[in-house]
Steps between C-alpha positions, in 0.01 A plus 500: 500500500856381436534161662780363286780604729307386804437159344867429451590637842247266659643203316856547620574222746694650784719279717439667834321286757285793600358522149450124474320481834284799409397331176436177689273689740310664212465170314303352792213735425507476121611145422387280789154630586330221305731219613481598867118483511484141369466347854152651506363242258744211439379255766138596451523439124694175543247344739197649325376179339751237392650392835387503862697585811519186716630428851811327366624838372646331192308738275604820675861385531507399135360837391756681717781295344375583150473869588852509645670329206297691241601830661860383517537365147295747293542851648830443682701269273346566160421872516749639753806304393436439127227702329596835654834474321325503162434872507481712187736783596339513843142433386303183567179326401376277219571758231850553636578133432341526156700816431825323591417214264411743221840665522702182522318293239338759269148375556352844560150558365557876466488576128717814490820372661832639373861399529564839662281392794754233591756774566296635792689477827217301663489256212808335644526125529496418869616173644818299478624516145724221381722511196414144403153491349303212647362272230169443677456872562579580136251247371230621737564861402495430126183293537321783679618758247393295198172353621218756496268256677733475800527879511122528513486231769755697702295819460176324596673346802610845619150637435338214697720581798410865463126426475513285812665786689210723390259230618685494831436875520128421497507208743755607761310807630182295523642204693732711720231744615238225531730291719594798716136590561408136569598552865150638549364146481636420846312781670152468347257236385526350155171667391626845599847430364389430142314831482784708647814348350426550129400871519807577712732324253344679200526838675869445576569392142324805351695723740826327402453548126371855544828594670715385207503833317676664795801273449672271746759763592239699697434214740822310441652600833230290670561184298821368653394567864168322439668190356770499768233528770309215337812280476586566864141427595475162324851405621411574863167319476667204329776481761242523781292216351808282453618543858154484657327228299757271336878563525568182302325624184839570340530125438243543225762685290642159404419401137389163639169659605429595138526134408270396789254772404471388136492131601205555732299758306589382146280679243355738759848602609608557142197721433568696822838610359313783328445655843857436617621675185362830630784523751725629218250746355688822434843338460513613138490860625859460621612474139239727343584793732876455474537827308391705800757352737812284476567129510676516835227706670223261385704198609567649845134593554372155408772289664514681835149642542228348280610137483550438875180691584293290263652174626422597860146601404424169325663295777298691760172432323591132465593483870162646600302276265689191616336545843155604374318230306141589584449793261141476387549640150770572245506876561610426860833378366592843364767740620303692762407193704865465601523864610443557874156645550623810687699630203276371220349837407831691482649215296207513259550876454869446422408212265260721303769768463754238393252358246448848355878546474540162331220579258652839424828337402342255253280773348802725444688202356212441259525862383875460444475178300224642277723802433780263397267306269374821343855626444595176324193505275307226681219705655279783369610852588355618831528818703794476741519748788828531690402563862851571629766737369773303679409131468451410134326169567200653674238540231123500474291377205136610541343255252684203649430609858122517461497178296689322778258640759192376315652156445613483863153589627344247261727223633427599861122516459492193277698265727433648848755265657875450500479138384428579133718812509788290628460252215506785250798681656699180531478420130601856404803495730633160398460576129718810534762291681495230232551763229789648700660156532477436125643842406773468765622174352549678165670795671747262665609363163476803272589785739709343776674251267440215742496137408175370352502218756485757782200670339328162460561424868355839594182459297460136605538566875297818539272418208403169663407671826301769323336250264375306804339815641375599154319168458342532845379852413378408152286216636298770679412660166125495558540612861647842432821427309323586174507870593872568434483280189207702364658834591835401355339374181321833450814705565709262288264537204504879535879513524568259216244663268655840567850367445402320178316806362788732590747269327288480185456877493875553525563247222252690281678828577832345396359356178343832397785735592628733230838454336778758525496536122150644517621761745805591290278549197309777680806718551591717803160672505322163490301642209298725732526824693709472819345712777655603833479259789581141593286218368515208743380178337438213736575160354569150626770447239867514596612518135356619173238763427147425625221482248305769684769753402453438130124499554529838669730680255303383198176642639612829658693781325731593791720343762730615779857619453623239749351150502567247776398136475453406865488140621438434869592139564546262789808284534531176702690658789351646819655846458676703232749751635420868422829539313397215268138605450502621137626362172516784245580486129415652165247396241625604159759772425582778747316775308171309537495567877344162570604325821422169664485487879448176691419543871574179690336407828533196724196311622523670841596848382291809570401704195551875534224752446462667161685826580818337625486238227478768229803679643698177518400415144605835350820507702591146391460598134713811557772294667490254212544786250796639697678170551418333167799348324551628144544148359155406631329771294445278200131573456417136428319275743618143437549184697751678715252753627543398862870579474422850378281580798655674799422429864400826670398549862225708651537866586569421867770243422681688223740704712755577229269543202252757379261656748155631412368828641146619444371839620149635487629856464803644329800594708864570427647416836633158399853534367733223388792425731844373415371143515166534326341722239155550360365475150224759475265610226290806436137396530188687401324687779196278476701206630417433863788276586869550449711190444876498550761226485797524734780305335854410615774742394716238337529336262407774258167464323507567126253728330299217345431350842413842641251556220338165571481572872356845428233346279415252774462787749275689260286192458479449876396862553233467235353204683465126473223315319423137581400263224362183654493207264234236559524169318186291497525134409234275354520135410534467124255302293564129518634505857388235747197570716721498810723774360196705400356473851832593664589792269162642395322465833736421787794729421275772358288503817810522723650776284186712516470461878867549591688823545738654254871552566572655838667810362213560256242554775617855577567615141302818419222415257575814298853370434414142413395326184399137466561302184349155466562213262341157470712192429374155410710228662 
């Protein structure tokens, strides 16, 4: 499945209004499903315990004022007009901000970074670049680059935001579906309701997670119409309630009512802010899902559709409640009580569909962010299934899906009400927003080259608002808010242990790598018999000879005629263009036939299957041989190794270079034209596959290059053997007990229960060999 071309086609931002409006329409179903269902539970959660609805209407007017200004300042001003501009080459989310900072300040935690990575086209420095280096910016940058503690703090901050998003993936489906089904309480007694509601919610949740493996593209055409229908529905109901019950409710939009609300309710009003906070649940999806759409389309959808609909919905509920003060219990202040009784059942059906859509979006977003973490070495390797051949962001992770389902069911059965779920979801949401605010302030200085004073104003203004909500949510720790903290702590420990163990393993590989002098002492035959075929040695190293190679050649009497040291690495950019995929160079002199190939992938790139990857790999080596500069053939691998490596594209992107043809049967119908010619060899009859290189006619290829290409073709025809190197790390004697627990138990457990490299899953067992080494760190 070749998605690389499709990925870059999807990311081109076209200027036509038709395209923008189409993307805006699609974004309603993917981005705003969660945000648009928040009216189901905001008022009910706010008035659940801390404040009471009185006949003066000061409470309901104050809550409406808080909701209006929170929706205006956080999603509209902060996200739409500021945060959306901080995209990483079109991609958004917490890791996109972290990726930007890594490129501008060199604080990346990836151990195998190279200077050649900075030459990638998507590694560009976005933002307004000034010739005069700001003193404050320079000092901040140098401080971050020199202080390892600050770099770890920055990484942990990004991981906390990521873990809270995962926690939101557990809580959002539970509270959304529970609130949608809560309409049943108005049509049956409380005794019947408690026995019906929970089984219905659990059944819907199981059905929702069971559908994930089909992919969102199969039901995606229903998403936008469902959300649009829901937005029209709540807008119409809100407008009806305003006109029918209280046309003067718009006066409550004045900030003065917030002051009156806090003055009257005091501590109770402050604690109720945790419920008001839920009105912006899902706002972070606007930034996280930016890669699927465009800035303009998301802005149009929110500004002209979602924002006015939500304001009308909240004003309508407030208008109805301002004339109904005799509700006998807190659940009577929910959303459905303000819906006219004649249309209550159809509205509940639409609400359940909208809740499913909103839950689907956050679940898919959780899959995407875990894929990013795994690509950047911050999460154990998991199986990633691409459910769409056209939309690269639609993925499915079985282990994560069923884990989310079990956690979601546990939260639903454990709490059995929206009050505790709301406390939990509120803390998760506001933590993500606080992390975004902190990272954005750094982006403003380091990436946009703005004045430090402007960044301080940004973090002070929005940070103060979010800190107020954060404190109100944290005070409910024992009443449900502990759930996202516990979940985030577990995921944070897993992610940091994996990252720490991976870093230590790479450092051990670097310390134990073999010198070039050892290789030169073996001679062209490496001191052993060279047999036909390609030996593909997987290593994490981007330079030097891995220790597993010396371990192998000193214990076996034969090795392949062509040896390739393959490193598949992630770089801190969302995508690597196909024409920049490979870095190819030599290891040792030309007659050794040892090559190094580094395949670079972005954190959102799709890895090809093994067959296409093998073709791309062989073709990239052939193109390197053909286009190699004579002065680079020094045979010595020094500090300037990166300069000796050549950037080579994939087979599909290399239009003017060598082409690879493989036939299962021999035929002589392919003849070179005036523009291309073939290099062919006579192969034994036992060979099943014929390999041919189609090379450009000019410039002329000398005999030495032809011989090397012919030997590569012979090796490819003979087959490819995969040598998988496994490095096991153990804490050395004398290490602290914490390091022993992390390395010997934590990292070892995660390594044993995680998957190997993606491309290694489909390698034939008959063609693979695993070599293991133990390092003490």
